[in-house]
N, CA, C and O of each residue as an XYZ file, in Angstrom:
960
protein
N       0.846     -1.199      0.000
C       0.000      0.000      0.000
C       0.879      1.245      0.000
O       1.817      1.350      0.789
N       0.574      2.177     -0.878
C       1.391      3.388     -0.989
C       1.235      4.254      0.251
O       0.158      4.328      0.843
N       2.321      4.904      0.632
C       2.312      5.797      1.788
C       1.964      7.203      1.338
O       2.481      7.684      0.330
N       1.087      7.861      2.085
C       0.703      9.222      1.734
C       1.871     10.177      1.917
O       2.659     10.013      2.849
N       1.998     11.173      1.044
C       3.062     12.172      1.211
C       2.924     12.907      2.537
O       1.818     13.067      3.053
N       4.035     13.349      3.078
C       4.031     14.077      4.337
C       3.491     15.494      4.113
O       3.820     16.136      3.116
N       2.678     15.966      5.025
C       2.208     17.350      4.959
C       2.937     18.163      6.015
O       3.152     17.695      7.133
N       3.314     19.381      5.654
C       4.044     20.239      6.576
C       3.107     20.853      7.604
O       2.020     21.321      7.266
N       3.536     20.849      8.859
C       2.715     21.397      9.922
C       3.052     22.858     10.204
O       2.238     23.572     10.791
N       4.230     23.313      9.799
C       4.606     24.705      9.984
C       5.583     25.077      8.877
O       6.208     24.214      8.260
N       5.698     26.361      8.643
C       6.481     26.824      7.500
C       7.977     26.806      7.805
O       8.432     27.420      8.770
N       8.721     26.109      6.983
C      10.178     26.056      7.083
C      10.727     26.369      5.698
O      10.278     25.791      4.709
N      11.691     27.274      5.619
C      12.306     27.558      4.329
C      13.082     26.331      3.878
O      13.911     25.804      4.620
N      12.814     25.883      2.668
C      13.422     24.658      2.162
C      14.031     24.871      0.785
O      13.627     25.765      0.042
N      15.008     24.036      0.457
C      15.509     24.012     -0.909
C      15.159     22.661     -1.518
O      15.144     21.643     -0.826
N      14.882     22.658     -2.793
C      14.546     21.427     -3.501
C      15.827     20.650     -3.813
O      16.821     21.224     -4.258
N      15.788     19.362     -3.576
C      16.975     18.532     -3.794
C      17.272     18.315     -5.271
O      18.424     18.102     -5.649
N      16.239     18.367     -6.107
C      16.428     18.031     -7.518
C      16.375     16.539     -7.776
O      16.593     16.092     -8.902
N      16.083     15.758     -6.727
C      15.977     14.298     -6.847
C      14.503     13.937     -6.810
O      13.885     14.047     -5.751
N      13.912     13.509     -7.923
C      12.489     13.169     -7.910
C      12.166     12.150     -6.815
O      12.813     11.108     -6.715
N      11.168     12.462     -6.003
C      10.729     11.555     -4.953
C      11.385     11.768     -3.604
O      10.817     11.378     -2.583
N      12.573     12.380     -3.564
C      13.272     12.533     -2.292
C      12.621     13.598     -1.410
O      12.464     13.400     -0.205
N      12.247     14.716     -2.006
C      11.664     15.797     -1.209
C      10.357     15.363     -0.545
O      10.018     15.834      0.541
N       9.624     14.457     -1.211
C       8.371     13.959     -0.637
C       8.609     13.148      0.636
O       7.692     12.952      1.433
N       9.845     12.676      0.823
C      10.173     11.889      2.007
C      10.551     12.762      3.198
O      10.721     12.261      4.309
N      10.683     14.080      2.965
C      11.121     14.958      4.056
C      10.443     16.324      3.984
O      11.101     17.364      4.003
N       9.127     16.295      3.902
C       8.347     17.513      4.060
C       8.430     18.513      2.948
O       8.050     19.669      3.135
N       8.919     18.110      1.783
C       8.956     19.010      0.637
C      10.325     19.535      0.265
O      10.449     20.295     -0.696
N      11.352     19.153      0.997
C      12.707     19.585      0.664
C      13.591     19.647      1.896
O      13.134     19.412      3.014
N      14.867     19.966      1.680
C      15.822     20.072      2.773
C      15.694     21.463      3.400
O      15.761     22.464      2.685
N      15.514     21.543      4.708
C      15.475     22.868      5.338
C      16.728     23.676      4.995
O      17.850     23.183      5.115
N      16.525     24.898      4.575
C      17.629     25.744      4.130
C      18.682     25.880      5.231
O      18.351     26.165      6.382
N      19.948     25.675      4.872
C      21.047     25.786      5.813
C      21.377     24.512      6.556
O      22.343     24.480      7.319
N      20.594     23.450      6.355
C      20.885     22.181      7.020
C      22.174     21.554      6.501
O      22.535     21.726      5.336
N      22.858     20.831      7.370
C      23.997     19.999      6.988
C      23.517     18.554      6.970
O      23.076     18.026      7.992
N      23.605     17.918      5.808
C      23.072     16.570      5.623
C      24.200     15.606      5.280
O      25.043     15.894      4.431
N      24.203     14.452      5.954
C      25.146     13.393      5.629
C      24.414     12.324      4.825
O      23.371     11.823      5.246
N      24.972     11.978      3.663
C      24.447     10.864      2.877
C      25.402      9.692      3.058
O      26.535      9.726      2.577
N      24.941      8.653      3.756
C      25.749      7.462      3.979
C      25.232      6.342      3.090
O      24.024      6.131      2.994
N      26.144      5.622      2.439
C      25.684      4.577      1.536
C      26.707      3.517      1.236
O      27.913      3.727      1.369
N      26.196      2.363      0.825
C      27.046      1.277      0.352
C      27.742      1.699     -0.943
O      27.259      2.601     -1.627
N      28.861      1.069     -1.293
C      29.455      1.303     -2.609
C      28.440      0.983     -3.710
O      27.784     -0.058     -3.678
N      28.322      1.880     -4.672
C      27.397      1.656     -5.779
C      25.960      2.023     -5.488
O      25.083      1.767     -6.313
N      25.693      2.620     -4.329
C      24.310      2.942     -3.970
C      23.811      4.217     -4.634
O      22.603      4.446     -4.700
N      24.728      5.054     -5.130
C      24.318      6.261     -5.837
C      24.605      7.554     -5.102
O      24.031      8.592     -5.434
N      25.486      7.515     -4.105
C      25.775      8.726     -3.307
C      26.312      9.868     -4.163
O      25.786     10.980     -4.128
N      27.368      9.584     -4.934
C      27.989     10.635     -5.740
C      27.037     11.127     -6.820
O      26.974     12.326     -7.094
N      26.300     10.217     -7.431
C      25.312     10.604     -8.437
C      24.271     11.540     -7.840
O      23.882     12.524     -8.468
N      23.822     11.233     -6.631
C      22.847     12.099     -5.975
C      23.439     13.487     -5.740
O      22.748     14.495     -5.894
N      24.713     13.537     -5.367
C      25.376     14.833     -5.154
C      25.459     15.623     -6.455
O      25.166     16.818     -6.474
N      25.858     14.963     -7.543
C      25.939     15.649     -8.833
C      24.584     16.213     -9.229
O      24.487     17.346     -9.700
N      23.544     15.419     -9.034
C      22.203     15.854     -9.418
C      21.733     17.016     -8.536
O      21.088     17.945     -9.022
N      22.052     16.962     -7.256
C      21.747     18.041     -6.320
C      22.385     19.352     -6.787
O      21.766     20.413     -6.715
N      23.635     19.265     -7.267
C      24.336     20.449     -7.752
C      23.780     20.919     -9.097
O      23.502     22.104     -9.282
N      23.623     19.990    -10.024
C      23.179     20.339    -11.373
C      21.774     20.944    -11.371
O      21.551     22.010    -11.946
N      20.839     20.269    -10.731
C      19.470     20.772    -10.685
C      19.405     22.082     -9.900
O      18.641     22.984    -10.243
N      20.208     22.174     -8.854
C      20.234     23.414     -8.092
C      20.624     24.595     -8.954
O      20.022     25.666     -8.874
N      21.646     24.389     -9.787
C      22.154     25.478    -10.624
C      21.244     25.782    -11.811
O      21.014     26.947    -12.135
N      20.727     24.737    -12.462
C      19.989     24.930    -13.709
C      18.497     25.137    -13.522
O      17.848     25.768    -14.357
N      17.946     24.614    -12.436
C      16.496     24.707    -12.234
C      16.113     25.690    -11.141
O      15.067     26.334    -11.218
N      16.965     25.809    -10.113
C      16.604     26.639     -8.960
C      17.526     27.840     -8.770
O      17.396     28.581     -7.795
N      18.463     28.031     -9.712
C      19.364     29.195     -9.698
C      20.203     29.280     -8.422
O      20.456     30.370     -7.908
N      20.631     28.120     -7.919
C      21.483     28.048     -6.734
C      22.927     27.768     -7.150
O      23.216     26.703     -7.695
N      23.821     28.697     -6.904
C      25.244     28.456     -7.148
C      25.765     27.445     -6.129
O      25.166     27.250     -5.071
N      26.905     26.796     -6.465
C      27.362     25.701     -5.618
C      28.879     25.575     -5.584
O      29.576     25.954     -6.525
N      29.369     25.033     -4.474
C      30.779     24.673     -4.312
C      30.845     23.164     -4.098
O      30.187     22.617     -3.213
N      31.647     22.509     -4.921
C      31.794     21.055     -4.847
C      33.230     20.732     -4.460
O      34.158     20.986     -5.228
N      33.412     20.169     -3.264
C      34.733     19.758     -2.807
C      34.901     18.282     -3.129
O      34.280     17.423     -2.502
N      35.747     17.996     -4.113
C      35.988     16.619     -4.527
C      37.301     16.134     -3.908
O      38.379     16.615     -4.256
N      37.193     15.185     -2.995
C      38.370     14.672     -2.300
C      38.956     13.443     -2.977
O      39.943     12.878     -2.504
N      38.348     13.030     -4.084
C      38.809     11.800     -4.742
C      38.884     11.948     -6.255
O      39.927     11.678     -6.852
N      37.779     12.377     -6.888
C      37.713     12.454     -8.343
C      38.372     13.727     -8.873
O      38.326     14.774     -8.226
N      38.979     13.631    -10.044
C      39.508     14.803    -10.725
C      38.365     15.539    -11.421
O      37.274     14.994    -11.592
N      38.627     16.780    -11.817
C      37.602     17.530    -12.550
C      37.203     16.797    -13.818
O      36.015     16.705    -14.125
N      38.175     16.272    -14.565
C      37.859     15.583    -15.813
C      36.965     14.375    -15.569
O      36.048     14.111    -16.346
N      37.233     13.636    -14.484
C      36.420     12.464    -14.162
C      34.988     12.885    -13.813
O      34.027     12.202    -14.165
N      34.863     14.002    -13.128
C      33.536     14.532    -12.791
C      32.792     14.947    -14.057
O      31.617     14.624    -14.230
N      33.488     15.668    -14.943
C      32.872     16.096    -16.199
C      32.375     14.888    -17.002
O      31.256     14.889    -17.515
N      33.222     13.862    -17.102
C      32.872     12.677    -17.896
C      31.716     11.910    -17.271
O      30.793     11.490    -17.969
N      31.768     11.727    -15.953
C      30.711     10.981    -15.280
C      29.370     11.692    -15.360
O      28.347     11.065    -15.634
N      29.372     12.990    -15.123
C      28.130     13.757    -15.158
C      27.558     13.838    -16.576
O      26.342     13.866    -16.763
N      28.441     13.875    -17.561
C      27.995     13.976    -18.958
C      27.165     12.764    -19.373
O      26.333     12.871    -20.274
N      27.375     11.623    -18.738
C      26.598     10.428    -19.054
C      25.112     10.636    -18.767
O      24.265      9.930    -19.315
N      24.802     11.597    -17.917
C      23.406     11.878    -17.581
C      22.922     13.188    -18.206
O      21.840     13.682    -17.887
N      23.751     13.743    -19.111
C      23.378     14.965    -19.807
C      23.677     16.237    -19.043
O      23.115     17.290    -19.342
N      24.565     16.148    -18.048
C      24.876     17.311    -17.217
C      26.248     17.863    -17.574
O      27.268     17.211    -17.353
N      26.263     19.054    -18.120
C      27.506     19.705    -18.544
C      28.053     20.555    -17.407
O      27.839     21.767    -17.366
N      28.766     19.906    -16.479
C      29.293     20.610    -15.305
C      30.295     21.702    -15.692
O      30.395     22.732    -15.026
N      31.022     21.464    -16.762
C      32.022     22.440    -17.190
C      31.352     23.758    -17.548
O      31.911     24.824    -17.288
N      30.173     23.706    -18.136
C      29.461     24.926    -18.508
C      29.046     25.725    -17.269
O      29.003     26.955    -17.303
N      28.743     25.018    -16.179
C      28.368     25.712    -14.944
C      29.556     26.487    -14.377
O      29.399     27.580    -13.832
N      30.755     25.900    -14.516
C      31.962     26.599    -14.062
C      32.186     27.856    -14.898
O      32.502     28.921    -14.367
N      32.017     27.718    -16.214
C      32.192     28.862    -17.121
C      31.215     29.992    -16.790
O      31.555     31.171    -16.890
N      30.000     29.613    -16.396
C      28.971     30.606    -16.067
C      29.143     31.187    -14.662
O      28.414     32.103    -14.279
N      30.090     30.669    -13.898
C      30.296     31.149    -12.537
C      29.281     30.625    -11.540
O      29.096     31.200    -10.467
N      28.614     29.512    -11.904
C      27.595     28.951    -11.028
C      28.113     27.781    -10.195
O      27.447     27.329     -9.264
N      29.311     27.294    -10.538
C      29.881     26.144     -9.830
C      31.383     26.312     -9.694
O      32.065     26.716    -10.636
N      31.888     25.996     -8.514
C      33.332     25.906     -8.288
C      33.637     24.499     -7.800
O      33.036     24.028     -6.835
N      34.567     23.830     -8.465
C      35.026     22.516     -8.006
C      36.367     22.705     -7.324
O      37.310     23.223     -7.922
N      36.447     22.287     -6.081
C      37.658     22.460     -5.272
C      38.319     21.104     -5.057
O      37.682     20.163     -4.585
N      39.590     21.010     -5.403
C      40.379     19.806     -5.121
C      41.395     20.168     -4.048
O      42.125     21.149     -4.189
N      41.446     19.390     -2.984
C      42.293     19.696     -1.839
C      43.393     18.656     -1.696
O      43.147     17.457     -1.825
N      44.622     19.127     -1.424
C      45.704     18.198     -1.134
C      45.342     17.386      0.105
O      44.862     17.927      1.101
N      45.579     16.094      0.026
C      45.245     15.201      1.119
C      45.893     15.668      2.410
O      47.025     16.153      2.417
N      45.156     15.514      3.503
C      45.590     15.816      4.864
C      45.512     17.292      5.241
O      45.764     17.625      6.399
N      45.172     18.195      4.314
C      45.131     19.614      4.664
C      43.692     20.037      4.954
O      43.028     20.622      4.097
N      43.219     19.745      6.144
C      41.832     19.979      6.529
C      41.517     21.468      6.630
O      40.458     21.913      6.185
N      42.429     22.233      7.210
C      42.186     23.662      7.367
C      42.137     24.374      6.022
O      41.363     25.315      5.845
N      42.961     23.929      5.071
C      42.910     24.504      3.728
C      41.555     24.242      3.093
O      41.009     25.100      2.399
N      41.012     23.046      3.334
C      39.705     22.719      2.790
C      38.639     23.656      3.355
O      37.821     24.185      2.601
N      38.637     23.868      4.664
C      37.667     24.769      5.285
C      37.762     26.177      4.712
O      36.746     26.804      4.412
N      38.985     26.666      4.563
C      39.194     28.012      4.033
C      38.711     28.113      2.592
O      38.085     29.098      2.202
N      39.012     27.075      1.802
C      38.599     27.069      0.394
C      37.082     27.079      0.267
O      36.529     27.765     -0.593
N      36.410     26.316      1.126
C      34.946     26.302      1.095
C      34.395     27.687      1.415
O      33.565     28.220      0.678
N      34.855     28.253      2.499
C      34.348     29.554      2.943
C      34.606     30.641      1.908
O      33.723     31.447      1.615
N      35.822     30.662      1.353
C      36.179     31.693      0.375
C      35.345     31.574     -0.897
O      34.871     32.577     -1.432
N      35.169     30.343     -1.379
C      34.445     30.152     -2.639
C      32.942     30.330     -2.483
O      32.276     30.788     -3.411
N      32.399     29.976     -1.325
C      30.979     30.237     -1.084
C      30.713     31.734     -1.151
O      29.731     32.166     -1.754
N      31.584     32.525     -0.534
C      31.427     33.982     -0.560
C      31.657     34.529     -1.966
O      30.976     35.461     -2.394
N      32.614     33.951     -2.678
C      32.984     34.444     -4.010
C      31.836     34.356     -4.998
O      31.609     35.295     -5.762
N      31.111     33.257     -4.998
C      30.031     33.081     -5.980
C      28.645     33.082     -5.331
O      27.646     32.774     -5.980
N      28.598     33.433     -4.037
C      27.328     33.448     -3.309
C      26.627     32.094     -3.437
O      25.469     32.015     -3.847
N      27.340     31.052     -3.083
C      26.824     29.693     -3.231
C      25.769     29.379     -2.184
O      25.909     29.733     -1.013
N      24.721     28.713     -2.621
C      23.673     28.262     -1.708
C      23.786     26.777     -1.391
O      23.132     26.283     -0.472
N      24.627     26.055     -2.161
C      24.791     24.613     -1.969
C      26.273     24.267     -1.885
O      27.102     24.813     -2.614
N      26.585     23.340     -0.973
C      27.955     22.839     -0.825
C      27.905     21.320     -0.753
O      27.060     20.750     -0.063
N      28.817     20.669     -1.471
C      28.952     19.211     -1.390
C      30.402     18.863     -1.092
O      31.315     19.405     -1.715
N      30.617     17.957     -0.140
C      31.944     17.396      0.143
C      31.852     15.898     -0.079
O      31.089     15.213      0.603
N      32.629     15.381     -1.031
C      32.502     13.983     -1.448
C      33.868     13.410     -1.847
O      34.574     14.031     -2.641
N      34.257     12.244     -1.320
C      33.598     11.495     -0.254
C      34.155     11.869      1.110
O      35.371     11.951      1.286
N      33.279     12.093      2.068
C      33.701     12.460      3.403
C      34.516     11.395      4.104
O      35.254     11.687      5.045
N      34.383     10.150      3.646
C      35.143      9.054      4.275
C      36.653      9.302      4.189
O      37.420      8.763      4.986
N      37.074     10.119      3.217
C      38.495     10.450      3.082
C      38.993     11.219      4.305
O      40.197     11.268      4.556
N      38.070     11.823      5.074
C      38.475     12.518      6.300
C      39.301     11.607      7.205
O      40.150     12.081      7.961
N      39.056     10.319      7.128
C      39.766      9.377      8.012
C      41.266      9.386      7.755
O      42.044      8.955      8.606
N      41.675      9.872      6.595
C      43.099      9.935      6.270
C      43.724     11.255      6.704
O      44.941     11.422      6.618
N      42.910     12.184      7.165
C      43.402     13.518      7.502
C      44.014     13.599      8.897
O      44.831     14.480      9.168
N      43.616     12.669      9.796
C      43.915     12.857     11.209
C      44.711     11.692     11.797
O      44.610     10.550     11.348
N      45.515     12.025     12.829
C      46.309     11.013     13.515
C      45.563     10.370     14.674
O      45.846      9.230     15.043
N      44.608     11.101     15.252
C      43.871     10.530     16.378
C      42.417     10.980     16.335
O      42.086     11.993     15.719
N      41.560     10.220     16.993
C      40.122     10.447     16.910
C      39.702     11.740     17.600
O      38.783     12.414     17.133
N      40.355     12.097     18.699
C      39.985     13.317     19.410
C      40.182     14.541     18.518
O      39.310     15.407     18.448
N      41.336     14.613     17.832
C      41.595     15.717     16.920
C      40.585     15.718     15.793
O      40.099     16.771     15.380
N      40.269     14.515     15.292
C      39.298     14.401     14.210
C      37.936     14.948     14.622
O      37.308     15.691     13.868
N      37.485     14.584     15.809
C      36.175     15.040     16.266
C      36.134     16.562     16.402
O      35.149     17.196     16.022
N      37.198     17.143     16.942
C      37.258     18.599     17.091
C      37.190     19.288     15.737
O      36.467     20.270     15.566
N      37.948     18.770     14.777
C      37.986     19.401     13.445
C      36.646     19.244     12.718
O      36.176     20.169     12.056
N      36.039     18.059     12.851
C      34.752     17.813     12.201
C      33.689     18.747     12.766
O      32.887     19.308     12.019
N      33.685     18.910     14.079
C      32.736     19.829     14.707
C      32.966     21.256     14.209
O      32.011     21.987     13.946
N      34.236     21.649     14.080
C      34.535     23.005     13.592
C      34.077     23.184     12.156
O      33.622     24.263     11.775
N      34.197     22.125     11.352
C      33.707     22.177      9.971
C      32.200     22.371      9.959
O      31.684     23.203      9.213
N      31.496     21.609     10.780
C      30.043     21.731     10.842
C      29.609     23.120     11.252
O      28.664     23.669     10.686
N      30.295     23.698     12.236
C      29.961     25.050     12.685
C      30.207     26.073     11.584
O      29.412     26.994     11.392
N      31.316     25.908     10.859
C      31.628     26.837      9.772
C      30.554     26.768      8.681
O      30.132     27.803      8.165
N      30.115     25.565      8.331
C      29.094     25.413      7.301
C      27.785     26.069      7.732
O      27.074     26.649      6.911
N      27.474     25.975      9.018
C      26.260     26.618      9.514
C      26.378     28.141      9.412
O      25.418     28.819      9.045
N      27.545     28.668      9.734
C      27.756     30.121      9.728
C      27.622     30.699      8.322
O      27.025     31.761      8.145
N      28.172     30.009      7.319
C      28.118     30.551      5.956
C      26.726     30.423      5.343
O      26.426     31.074      4.343
N      25.874     29.584      5.940
C      24.468     29.566      5.556
C      24.098     28.709      4.366
O      22.920     28.633      4.016
N      25.063     28.058      3.730
C      24.748     27.204      2.586
C      24.167     25.876      3.067
O      24.473     25.419      4.168
N      23.336     25.270      2.242
C      22.834     23.927      2.524
C      23.891     22.940      2.044
O      24.277     22.956      0.875
N      24.360     22.080      2.947
C      25.545     21.262      2.666
C      25.249     19.773      2.738
O      24.440     19.313      3.544
N      25.935     19.030      1.863
C      25.892     17.568      1.876
C      27.309     17.037      2.002
O      28.211     17.479      1.290
N      27.504     16.089      2.910
C      28.762     15.357      3.037
C      28.437     13.879      2.892
O      27.496     13.390      3.517
N      29.201     13.159      2.078
C      28.942     11.729      1.919
C      29.800     10.910      2.878
O      30.877     11.337      3.294
N      29.302      9.736      3.215
C      30.033      8.790      4.060
C      29.788      7.386      3.533
O      28.838      7.143      2.789
N      30.655      6.472      3.928
C      30.597      5.091      3.448
C      30.036      4.182      4.523
O      30.421      4.276      5.688
N      29.116      3.292      4.127
C      28.671      2.223      5.014
C      28.895      0.902      4.294
O      29.050      0.867      3.074
N      28.909     -0.178      5.059
C      29.113     -1.487      4.439
C      28.408     -2.560      5.249
O      28.312     -2.480      6.474
N      27.918     -3.565      4.537
C      27.268     -4.716      5.172
C      26.140     -4.287      6.122
O      25.987     -4.830      7.217
N      25.361     -3.303      5.673
C      24.206     -2.817      6.435
C      24.582     -2.248      7.799
O      23.743     -2.186      8.697
N      25.825     -1.835      7.959
C      26.246     -1.270      9.248
C      26.774      0.137      9.005
O      27.689      0.339      8.207
N      26.191      1.105      9.700
C      26.614      2.488      9.557
C      27.865      2.731     10.386
O      27.888      2.435     11.581
N      28.898      3.264      9.760
C      30.115      3.623     10.468
C      30.147      5.139     10.615
O      30.232      5.863      9.623
N      30.081      5.606     11.826
C      30.029      7.042     12.077
C      31.318      7.723     11.635
O      32.410      7.171     11.773
N      31.171      8.918     11.109
C      32.322      9.704     10.668
C      32.714     10.658     11.789
O      32.454     11.860     11.726
N      33.351     10.091     12.823
C      33.826     10.866     13.978
C      32.700     11.658     14.648
O      32.911     12.784     15.098
N      31.517     11.071     14.712
C      30.405     11.726     15.375
C      29.671     12.745     14.524
O      28.772     13.427     15.016
N      30.041     12.860     13.249
C      29.405     13.854     12.376
C      27.902     13.643     12.305
O      27.130     14.594     12.429
N      27.485     12.396     12.106
C      26.063     12.103     11.971
C      25.305     12.363     13.262
O      24.207     12.920     13.242
N      25.897     11.955     14.399
C      25.187     12.051     15.681
C      25.144     13.464     16.236
O      24.111     13.892     16.750
N      26.246     14.196     16.143
C      26.373     15.440     16.893
C      26.371     16.713     16.044
O      26.109     17.794     16.571
N      26.650     16.611     14.768
C      26.805     17.805     13.945
C      25.723     17.902     12.867
O      25.168     18.979     12.646
N      25.423     16.806     12.207
C      24.507     16.836     11.068
C      23.073     17.125     11.485
O      22.601     16.647     12.516
N      22.393     17.913     10.668
C      20.967     18.154     10.853
C      20.142     17.021     10.261
O      19.030     16.742     10.710
N      20.707     16.370      9.242
C      19.986     15.292      8.583
C      20.904     14.158      8.186
O      22.090     14.364      7.932
N      20.345     12.950      8.134
C      21.088     11.774      7.675
C      20.204     11.007      6.701
O      19.077     10.633      7.027
N      20.731     10.777      5.501
C      20.051      9.978      4.480
C      20.866      8.713      4.267
O      22.074      8.785      4.042
N      20.218      7.557      4.335
C      20.898      6.274      4.157
C      20.556      5.698      2.791
O      19.389      5.641      2.403
N      21.599      5.266      2.057
C      21.405      4.643      0.749
C      22.004      3.244      0.769
O      23.106      3.032      1.274
N      21.261      2.294      0.212
C      21.684      0.895      0.246
C      21.775      0.313     -1.152
O      21.019      0.685     -2.049
N      22.705     -0.599     -1.318
C      22.859     -1.360     -2.564
C      23.062     -2.810     -2.144
O      24.192     -3.259     -1.946
N      21.977     -3.523     -2.012
C      22.001     -4.840     -1.377
C      21.407     -5.920     -2.270
O      20.646     -5.639     -3.195
N      21.775     -7.164     -1.971
C      21.265     -8.303     -2.723
C      19.977     -8.804     -2.092
O      19.945     -9.166     -0.916
N      18.926     -8.820     -2.885
C      17.646     -9.365     -2.455
C      17.207    -10.375     -3.501
O      17.073    -10.056     -4.682
N      16.985    -11.604     -3.039
C      16.680    -12.711     -3.946
C      17.842    -12.890     -4.921
O      18.964    -13.170     -4.499
N      17.588    -12.732     -6.207
C      18.645    -13.038     -7.190
C      19.220    -11.799     -7.860
O      19.839    -11.902     -8.919
N      19.025    -10.626     -7.257
C      19.579     -9.421     -7.873
C      19.874     -8.354     -6.829
O      19.408     -8.416     -5.692
N      20.663     -7.373     -7.253
C      20.993     -6.250     -6.381
C      19.980     -5.130     -6.591
O      19.588     -4.835     -7.720
N      19.566     -4.516     -5.493
C      18.606     -3.423     -5.573
C      19.122     -2.239     -4.758
O      19.882     -2.400     -3.803
N      18.692     -1.058     -5.160
C      19.055      0.163     -4.444
C      17.836      0.695     -3.703
O      16.702      0.581     -4.170
N      18.096      1.275     -2.545
C      17.006      1.841     -1.751
C      17.532      3.002     -0.926
O      18.741      3.192     -0.795
N      16.599      3.780     -0.367
C      16.974      4.973      0.407
C      16.012      5.157      1.573
O      14.840      4.791      1.490
N      16.524      5.729      2.662
C      15.694      6.086      3.805
C      16.226      7.377      4.402
O      17.430      7.629      4.382
N      15.331      8.189      4.930
C      15.731      9.393      5.651
C      15.733      9.039      7.133
O      14.675      8.828      7.728
N      16.916      8.976      7.726
C      17.043      8.587      9.128
C      16.624      9.722     10.051
O      15.955      9.499     11.060
N      17.027     10.956      9.695
C      16.602     12.119     10.471
C      16.739     13.356      9.600
O      17.517     13.371      8.647
N      15.972     14.401      9.936
C      16.078     15.688      9.262
C      15.488     16.739     10.197
O      14.292     16.726     10.490
N      16.327     17.631     10.651
C      15.889     18.637     11.621
C      14.776     19.508     11.051
O      14.787     19.850      9.869
N      13.819     19.862     11.900
C      12.674     20.702     11.529
C      11.818     20.091     10.435
O      11.231     20.801      9.618
N      11.755     18.765     10.429
C      11.041     18.081      9.353
C      10.419     16.775      9.855
O      11.037     16.011     10.596
N       9.187     16.552      9.429
C       8.566     15.249      9.636
C       8.992     14.362      8.468
O       8.763     14.703      7.308
N       9.610     13.231      8.777
C      10.164     12.397      7.711
C       9.293     11.173      7.452
O       8.508     10.753      8.301
N       9.451     10.624      6.275
C       8.785      9.390      5.892
C       9.645      8.234      6.401
O      10.745      8.014      5.896
N       9.160      7.504      7.383
C       9.982      6.514      8.078
C       9.867      5.132      7.449
O       9.423      4.181      8.092
N      10.268      5.033      6.201
C      10.266      3.737      5.525
C      11.298      3.740      4.404
O      11.673      4.794      3.888
N      11.743      2.565      4.042
C      12.726      2.383      2.975
C      12.016      2.443      1.625
O      10.977      1.810      1.434
N      12.585      3.211      0.688
C      11.961      3.371     -0.617
C      12.918      2.956     -1.734
O      14.130      3.135     -1.611
N      12.374      2.395     -2.834
C      13.220      1.954     -3.946
C      13.866      3.133     -4.673
O      13.295      4.220     -4.752
N      15.066      2.894     -5.199
C      15.825      3.882     -5.964
C      16.037      3.355     -7.374
O      16.375      2.187     -7.563
N      15.841      4.208     -8.353
C      16.109      3.855     -9.742
C      17.139      4.819    -10.322
O      17.070      6.026    -10.092
N      18.092      4.278    -11.075
C      19.046      5.116    -11.807
C      18.707      5.014    -13.287
O      18.708      3.928    -13.868
N      18.415      6.168    -13.887
C      18.002      6.228    -15.284
C      19.014      7.046    -16.088
O      20.013      7.515    -15.543
N      18.757      7.212    -17.360
C      19.645      8.007    -18.219
C      19.642      9.479    -17.831
O      20.571     10.215    -18.165
N      18.609      9.905    -17.133
C      18.518     11.317    -16.745
C      18.827     11.531    -15.259
O      18.633     12.628    -14.735
N      19.307     10.481    -14.583
C      19.705     10.641    -13.191
C      19.026      9.660    -12.254
O      18.533      8.611    -12.667
N      19.015     10.029    -10.986
C      18.494      9.154     -9.944
C      17.096      9.615     -9.544
O      16.815     10.813     -9.522
N      16.231      8.671     -9.231
C      14.899      9.026     -8.743
C      14.473      8.049     -7.660
O      14.876      6.886     -7.652
N      13.648      8.547     -6.748
C      13.149      7.764     -5.635
C      11.674      7.465     -5.881
O      10.898      8.370     -6.187
N      11.293      6.213     -5.750
C       9.890      5.838     -5.910
C       9.208      5.978     -4.553
O       8.932      4.986     -3.879
N       8.941      7.219     -4.164
C       8.495      7.507     -2.807
C       7.082      7.004     -2.513
O       6.709      6.852     -1.349
N       6.301      6.747     -3.553
C       4.937      6.259     -3.325
C       4.852      4.740     -3.389
O       3.769      4.176     -3.227
N       5.994      4.061     -3.625
C       6.020      2.606     -3.737
C       6.577      1.987     -2.464
O       7.341      2.614     -1.731
N       6.183      0.757     -2.218
C       6.764      0.007     -1.107
C       7.972     -0.759     -1.623
O       7.964     -1.250     -2.752
N       9.000     -0.862     -0.810
C      10.268     -1.439     -1.210
C      10.107     -2.824     -1.817
O      10.600     -3.073     -2.918
N       9.436     -3.719     -1.132
C       9.400     -5.092     -1.593
C       8.371     -5.344     -2.692
O       8.402     -6.383     -3.351
N       7.451     -4.380     -2.889
C       6.582     -4.460     -4.067
C       7.417     -4.336     -5.330
O       7.173     -5.027     -6.319
N       8.429     -3.428     -5.287
C       9.289     -3.216     -6.445
C      10.181     -4.430     -6.703
O      10.456     -4.777     -7.852
N      10.624     -5.066     -5.630
C      11.524     -6.232     -5.783
C      10.776     -7.386     -6.387
O      11.303     -8.072     -7.262
N       9.541     -7.624     -5.938
C       8.751     -8.705     -6.494
C       8.419     -8.454     -7.958
O       7.752     -9.273     -8.589
């Protein structure tokens, strides 16, 4: 049986994710200025969701963006996004997108680059992908937690709506130095798991501040035009 869409009980300024079906799972969109962690299995669609969040934000909602890529090169991003018809290079030319590549282990440089570029282009969206690389930045967990908290505070101060990705495996969430529990306003879980004789993708909103969430797992489809959530379908109806 399909689940009814969530109705908002009070007015919260929100931004549209650009992911069909996702906003219906969290009251119509991400509350403006929220810091959201997307945790997912390998192949679940985390990076694709980030690209779509940036592309749709820039082309449909006129939101400039800063993308901190801790793993992929600009060329790899351009090539990957082009498979879905998204010309990221054109957004850079138009001044609507800045892609930041940071030397490994330089956490403070990353924070400064984010803050400077958000101000430079008046960015409303920030993506850091993959956040799991943070584990290579620090020598001890205490230092890591302090720096992660400082990053979260900085993102809140600059006012952009931010997404950081994290890695999970074998249906077990591995916390990113307390980012999900203590700093993030929202957590979205993405899965790529074997059910019966095939692999399926699914998504759930674990929490989202100032939002009534849809508390169920929903099927995910990846198409030629990007990722979409079947928010009105039940997970196992799609598998059958």
